[in-house]
C-alpha positions, 0 to 999 in steps of 0.5 A: 489408583484402585477403582471405587466400588460402586453403591446401589444408590449410585448404580441406580442413577446410571441411564437405562437406555445406555446401558441396554445400548451397552448389551446390544439392545436398541429402542424400536421407537423412542420420544423425550419421555420413553423408549420402547424395546423389543424385550430383552427377557423373552422373544417378541416381534412387537415392542413391549419393553418399556423405559421411562426416561423421566424416572429411569425405570424399565417395565417388561409388559409381557412378564409383568415385571420392572425395576431399576437398572440393577433389576434389569441386569439381574434379570438379564445375566440371571446374576446376584445384585452383587455381580450386577453391581460388578457389570455396572462398575465395568469389573466384568472383563470376560466378555468385554464390550470396549473389546468390541470397539477396539475391533471396529476399525477392522471394518468400514463403519457407515452411518445407519440412518435407519438404526438397523442392525446391519450385518458386516461379517460371518465366519466360523465361531472362533473368538475366545469369548463367544466359546467361553459363552458356549461352554457356559451353556454346556454346548461344545464348539463343534456342535454350535459350528454345525449350525450357527456362525460367528456374526459380526454387525453394525448398529449406530456405527458401532461394531458388535459380535455375537452367535448367529442362527440365520432363519428362513428370511435371511434375518439372524437370532444373535446370542452372547453372554450379555444379550439376546437380539434380532436382525431383521427380518424376523422369522423361523428357522426350517432346516429341511433335509427330507426326512419323515421326522420333525423336531420343533423347538423354540429357540437356538440354545434348545436345537443345540441342546437337543443335539448335545443330548441326542445328535443321532435323533438330529441326524434324522429329523427335519428341524423348525426352530421358532425363534419366537412361539408366536410363528407356530401359526405360520408352521402348523401347516407343515406338520401333516408332512411328517410322520412324527412331530417331537415337540422340545417346547418350554415348560412355561406357560406359553410353552404349555399351552402351545404343546396342548393346543398341537397334541389336540389337533395333530395326532402326529406330534409327541411332546417331549418335554417330560425329558426336562420335567423339572426344568424351563428347557433342555438347556437349563437341565444341561446346565444344571446336571453338567452333561458336557 
């Protein structure tokens, strides 16, 4: 029997907390009335993304936006309302989280009483869904494999998988088509190779995009992936060790403020955002201009 398409009215009644769980996001604290998450729309270390269970609405205090479950899917997936309704109607099958559940019997699933992400297995990126996701971001799997792994992890007795970038403390930045998440402890990633030039980027896909644009530049540079702009103060002391520090920070309010501050206090810093002046970041430019 053909599945009846979901209406906007019916979709708005779908539980936001359960939808976020399907996307791999789980509350850091929760009560009968509300749940708090690390933002699903940006990087942060203190939860400021609130879901009201009473009215089934969400609000991201950092971005100053909120709404219903349809608005959430539109924001997370960068899609249209029609596509969001398809997702909520379980019609998007390219990256199936039901598929992840079928794979869970490959691993020993134990009760995680603290409800924290627990890495079960890492390996070279090979799952077709992750490769398709990389292709959609205009990143070749060959480049991604130089820095990232396919990470299978457990949360609340369920198994999920994602592209993972490991940070200096052993935590993971986790990305796939439908969610971004972090495994504790949260920190920056420092790829130190003994070079006299440093590249600073904000996130995993910024690193991969720089590699697509200019792999030789990556080869002759040490690299810091902030994983969150808040770690800029922790790494600022490293800048004096380098002849040149190339900044590939986002063209948004936080990224621009950070760039201006670094240029002011460190004479060896060079702003590279002119390369993607009309875009938020290098990956957005990569996607728009189909350079891969």
